[in-house]
N, C-alpha and C positions, 0 to 999 in steps of 0.2 A: 472295313477291317477284315482281311482274309482270315479264315479259320482252317487250319490244316488238320484234318482228322484222319487217322489211319485205322480206326476201329473196324472198318469194312474190309480192310486188307491186313488182317491180323498177323499174318506170317511175314509180311513185307518188312525186311530189315531185321528180323529176329535172328540173333546169334545163337546157334544151337551146337556149335562145335565143342569138342572136348577141351579141357584145359591145355594151355600151351605148356605148362609144367605144374607140378604140385610138390609140396614138401611137408613132411610131418613136423609139427611144431613142438610136441611134447606138452601142450597146454592149450587152454581156450584163449582166443584172442580177446583182449579188452578194448582196444581202440582201433580206429581205421589205420591201415598201414601208411607210413610216411614214405613217399616215393620221391627220390631225388638223386641226381648225380650217379646214375647207373646202379642204384641199389634201393632196397626197400627195407624198412625197419618196422617190426610189429611188437606191441606190448602184450605180455601173456599174464594169465591170472596167477601163475606161480611166483611172480615177483621178478621176472626177468624180461629182457628185450632181446630179440634175435634179428640179425641182419642177413639179407640174401642179395646176391647179385640179381640183376634183371633177367639173367638167364636161369635163375633158380639155384645157383650154387651157394651153399651155406658159407657165410663169411665170419661171423662171430656171435657169441652168446654172452650177454652181460647179466649178472645177478645183482639185484639191489639188496639182497639179504633181508627181505621183508616184503610185505604186500605193497603194491603200487596202485596209484590212481590210474584211471583209464585214459590217460592223455600222454602222447609223446609228440614233441615238435622237433624238427631238425632245422638248424641254421644253414646258411649258405655254404659254410665250410664243412658241413656234415656233422656238427655236434648235435647230439640228441639230448633234449631236456625232458625230464620226468620228475615225479615226486613219489615218495613213499606215503602211505596213508597216515603216517605219524607227522607229516608236514615237512619232511626233509626233501629239499630241492636238489637234484643231482644232474650234473653235466657229464656226458659220456662222449668221447671223441669217435671219429668215424672208423676206428679200429677196435672199438669196444673197451677202451681204457677209460676208467673214471678219472675225470679232471678235477672236480671239486664238489663239495656238498655245502649247502647252506640251510639253516633252520628257519622255516616259516612258521607262522602261528597255527596254520592249518594246511592240509593238503591242497593241491591245485583243485580249483573248481571248474576249470576248463583248460584248454591248451595254452601253453606259453606262446606269446607273440614275439617274433623277432623283428627288431627295428632295422633301419637302413645301414647302421654302422656296426652291427653285430650285437648291440644291446638287446636285452630281453625284458619283456613285461610279463610278470608272473601273477596271475589272479588267484586269490583264495576267496573264501566266502565272506565278502564284506571288506576286502583289502586288496590293494594292487601294489606290487613291488617292481622296481626297475634295477637291473644289474648290468654291469658290463659283461662282455663275453668271458672275461677271466674271473668273474665272480665278485667284483666289488659292488656293493650296494650304492646306487646313486640317490635313490629316494624311495619312499613308500607313502601310501596314501590310504587313510582309513575312510571307508564309505559308510553311509548312513543306513544302508540296507543291502541285502544280498543281490546278486546279479539276476536280472530277468533275461537280458540278452548278453551273451558272453562277449568279451572284448575282441575286436578285430582291428587290423591295421587300417588306418585311414590314408587318404591321398597326400597327407602332409608328413607322414612318417610317425604320427602319434597313434592313438587308439580311440575308438568310439565304443560305447556300451550303454546299456540301460539297466536301471535298478528296479526292483519290484515295487517301489513307491512311485513309479512313472517318471523318474528323473532320467534324462539323457545327458551323458557326459561326453565331451570331446577333450581328451587330455593330450598335451603335446609331449615331446620327448623329455622335457625337463620336469614334468609333473604338474605344470600349470593347467588348470581346467576351466572350461566354459560349460555351464550347466543350464539345461532347460527343463522346466517343470511342465509336463504334459497333462491335459485334462482327460485324455483317453489312454488306454493301455497299448503300447506299441507291440507289433508282432515281429518286425524286421527293421534293422537299421542299415543304411548304405551310405558310404562316403562318396560324395560327388565333387565336382570341380569347385574351386574358389572356397575351399574349406567348409563347404556346406554339408549338412547331414540330411539325408532323405529318410523320412519316417513312413513306414507302411503299417497301417492299422489292421486290426482283425476284421473290420467290416469292409476292407478293400479300398478305403480312402487313403490318400497320401498327402504329405506336405513336406516342405523343405525348411530346415532350420539353419540360421546362421549364415555368415559370410566372412570374408577377410576383415570387414568392419564390425563384425559381431552384431549385425542387425538380424531381425527375425522376420521371416515371411510366412504367413499362414495362407495356404491356398484358398481356404474358405473366405478369409477376410480381405484378401487382395487378389481377387480373381482377375482384375484388370492387369495385374503384374504377371501372374503365372497361374495357369489353370491346368491341373493334372487330372487325367482320367481316373475313373473308379474301376478297380479290378473286380472280376466276376466272382471271386471266391477269396477266402482267407489266404494271405501269403504265408509261405513257410520259409522261403529263402530268396535272396536276390543277389545279383552280382552285376557290376557295371564295368564298362570299358568306354572311356571318353564320355559322350553324352548318350550312350545306348545302354539300356538296362534290361536284363532278363530276370523274370520272377517265376518261381515255382509255386503253384497254387495247391491248396489242400484237396481239390478235386482231381489232381493228377495232371493238370494242363500246365503249359509253360507259356507265358506272355512276354512278348518282346516290345519294349517301349522306346520311343525316341523323345528325349527331353527337348531337343531342338524343335521338333514338330509338335510336341506335347500331345502325343497320341500313341495308341497301341498299334504296332505295325503288323504283328501276326500273333496267333495263338495256336499251339499244337499239342497233341497228346503225347505224354511221356509213357514210360513203361508202367508207371503207377496206375494207368487206366487199363492195362492189360490183365492185371491180376488183383483186382480190387478185393480187399478184405475189410468189410465194414466193421467187423468186430475188433480189428487191429489196425486202425488208421495210421498212416505214415505221419510222423511229427518231426523227424530229423532228416534234413536234406543238405547235401554238399553240392556246390555248383562250381564249374570252371568255365571261363570265357577266354579263348585265345584265338590265334590265327586260324585254327582248324574249324572252330565252331563253338557251340555251347553244349555243356555236358552236365547231366543231372545224375546224382548218385544218391541212392537210398539203400537201406539194408536188404531190400528185396530185388535190387537190380540197378541198371544204369541205362541212360539214353543219350545219344548224340544227335544234335541238330546242326544243320548248316546255318550260316548267318541269315539267310533269307527264309528260314522256317521249315525247310524240308527235313523230315526225320531221316537220319542216315542209318541208324541201327538202334536196336535195344537188346538188352540182355537181362533175363530174369534169373535171379539167384534164390536158392533155397537153403535153409538150415545154416544161415550165416550167424556169426557170433558178434559181428560189429560192422560198421560202415565199410564199404569197399573204397579203394583209391584208384585213380586213373593217372597213369604216368605219361610223360612226353613221348614215350616209345609206343603209345597206342595199346598198352597192356592194362587190363583191369585186374587188380589184385583184391582177393576176397578171402577173409579168414572164416573158415567154417566152424560150426559147433562140434565137428568131428576132429578138431585139433589139427587140421590140415590147412595150409595156405595154398590157394589156387590162383593161377595166373592165366587169364583168358586174353587172346589176341582179338580185339574188337575193332581196331582202327588201323588201317594200312598206312595212313599218313603219320609221319613222325615230326613232332614240333622241333624245328632247328634250335640247337643250344649253342650259345657263343663259346662255351667251354664245358664239355660234357663231364668234366671231373668235378665241377662245382655246381652249386645251386644257382638260381636266377640272379642276375645282376640287380642290385637295388634300384627302385624306381626314382630315387633322388638322393640328395645329400643334406645333412644338417648344417653344413658350412663350418664344421669344427676342425678342419684340416689346416687352417691358416689364420693368422691374427685378423680380426675384424677392426678396421680403424675406429669405428664408432664405439667399440668396446675397450679400446686401449688408451683412451684419453686420460685415465686415472692411474696409469702405470707408475708405481713409486719411483721417486728420483734419488733416494738414498738407501744405504744398506739397512738402516733400522726399519724403514717402512717396508722394504722388500721382505725382511725376515718376518715382520708382523703379518704380512699377507700370506707368506708360506705357512705360518703357524695356524692362521685362520682356515686355510684350505685343508691342511692335514687334519685338523680337528673335525671338520665337517665330513671328511672321508671316513675317518674312524667311527663317526657316529652314523654313517650311512645316510647323510643328509646334505648332499651336494645340491640337488634340486635345481631351482631356477637360477642359481649362480653359475651353473656349469659353463654356459657360453662365455660369460665374462672371465671366469677363472682360467678356462682353457686358452682364451686369447692372451691373457696375461702370461701364462706359462710358455706359450709358443714364442711370444715376444722376447721374454727373458732368455729362453734356451738358445736363441740364435742371435741375440743382440749384443750391444756393447756393454755388457755387465761383467762383474767379477766372476772368475771361474767357479768359485764356490756357489754363487747364486745360480749360475747356469746349470751346474751339476744338480742342485736341489730341484730346480724346475724340471729337469729331465727325469729325476727320480719320481717326482709326484706325477708326472705325465704317464709314467709306466703304470700307475695305479688306476687312473681314470681315463686313459687313452682308449682309442678305438681304431678301427681300420682306416678311418679318415685321417688320423694323425700320423699313421705309419709313413706315408710319402714324405712328410716334413722331416721326420726323424732320419729317413734314408738320405735325404739331401744333406742333413748335418753330418752324417757319417761319411758321405762321399767328399764333402768340400771343406769341412772345418780343419784348421791347422793344428788344433790342440788335441793330442792323443786321448787325454782324459775325457774330453767332451765327446769325441768320437766313440769311445768305449761306452760312455753313459747312454748315448743315443741307441747303440746296439742293445744294451741291457734293457732299455725301456721297450724296445720292439719285442724282445723275448717275453717281458712281463705282460704286455698287451695280448700276445699270443695269437692274434688273428692276422693271417696273411693269406687270404683266400685265393689270390692269384699267383702266389709264390714270388712276388716281386722282391721282397726283402731277402729271402733265402737265396735267390739267384744273384742278388747283389753281393751277398757274403761270398758265394762261390767265385764270382768274377774277381773280387778283391783279393781273395786268397790265391787264386791262380796268378794274379799280377805280382805276387811275391811280398805281401805285407809281412813285416817282421816285428812290429811293436807288440811286446808281450801282453800289455794291458788290453789292447784291442783284440788280440788272439784269444785271450781268456774270455772276454765278453762275447765274442763271436761263438765260442764253443758252447757256453751256457745258453745263449739265445737260440742257437741252432737246435740244441736238445729240447728246449722249451717249445719251439715252434713245431717240431716233429711230434712231440707228445700231445700237443694241443690238437693239431689237425690230422695227424697220421698220414697215410698215403693220400695224395701223391707227393706231398712235401718231404716225407721221410726218405724217399728214394734219393733226392738231391741232398737232403740233410745227412744221410749216412755217408754219402760220398765226401761231403765237407768234413765230417768228423773223422773219417779214415785219413784224409789228408792232414788233419790236425794231430792225429795220433802217430804220424810218421816220425822216423828217427831224426829227421832234420829240424823238428820243432823243439822248442824249449821243454824241458822235462815236466814242468808244472802244467804246461798246456797239454802234453801227451797224456798225463794222468787224468786230467779233467775230461779230455776227449774220450778216453776209454770208459770212464764212469758214465758219460752220456750215452755211449754206445750200448753199455750193459743195461741202461734203463729203458732202451728201446726194444730189447729182445723179449 
């Protein structure tokens, strides 16, 4: 096992340059900056969050009108999720406009986790909530103890976490959980392939829990099946990519493991070894693992490693108020205790982005965008049964208790919305879909809008898109523009398109609002029906 130590070459790779830019914040930073889509957002102790472009230009300042918890998460379309200390969960769009508020029992205990389809998982002390991007509660789950290890997204689009009673949870997108009771206290959890959870313990031992068949493997008991090496120190954080895993250790070193080879490939010294303070040991670490390499972030600095273990650079930070963040643009963002946000250019390589205006493309899909044959075998055959099913679904939505029925119910709604059913049933299915839909259902709704022969159904599909609110690639709003240019004249569809365009623009802000304003100006023109013109002008006023 090669060991790469740079302690004898202390200055090699040290970044000592001045900040790329700096901006006065008007308050102390509470949380690590959230960097995404050519901008960064920071939470401040005065109860507000501020956004800056990656060039340092101030973009907006949102006030929660009260003290906030030190956690801000941004979704792919740029929505920021935060909570006040009184337990109010708030969604703010990428223009700094508040979208919605929901009351939780307590404030957030860690960052909100965003799922593959725009849904969010919001943890409080002893409870977890799941909401759609538009703020509809899908389910909540009471936990038997507070969190020991905060939730993080797993490779199946659900979440994993540990409680301080040594229980490890793997919860899917519908709220269904698999739980393991451990005999030892875990230090780090990591999601690996085949729905397995890797547990790293304080003594450096490791084991793997679960699989698609929900069986359990203990490395100690089944050494003939899998043998994992022992780490040389307590693990603080870990991150995986495929079957390769990087672990930051309490002694400041980073170990790189191969699960295929079941061995440690290399170990190297991070910046934590350069400025050791035994009276104030590092306990919080963030890690990134991408095409450029492996990056270690702590409050006192950051380090970049190549995949083969060569330390590329390190940066020491002083007087920081929170964890720094590292962007795809190679810039390190750090909030100082002097109320200033600093940006340091530490990496020349820029991580390619498929679309720089949006966040990363989801790693997978929940399969909620089309009917699943195995879930539609019990679709009601008469109007009475259909109405009963609608009532059942709506009652669960109102109670915030959709939960494990979501897959079956969405498959039912999709089937009815586009099938050979009475118009009233199809309209009700589309109406309900707008309440619990996600970005995965938007293409289905666009297809109905494009191809259905019934104007009422087409208008209802457009309305549902607006209520869902999530259109991170702008497909729906571009479809509206194309249809309008083609010369559509139906007043019901035009009204639905007007309201939905305004809703999408308010939800995502720019860049959708640029196309959206163009659509609304066309709808406000003199050649449109008067009722459409009035609604278009109201929507334009709401965007100013």
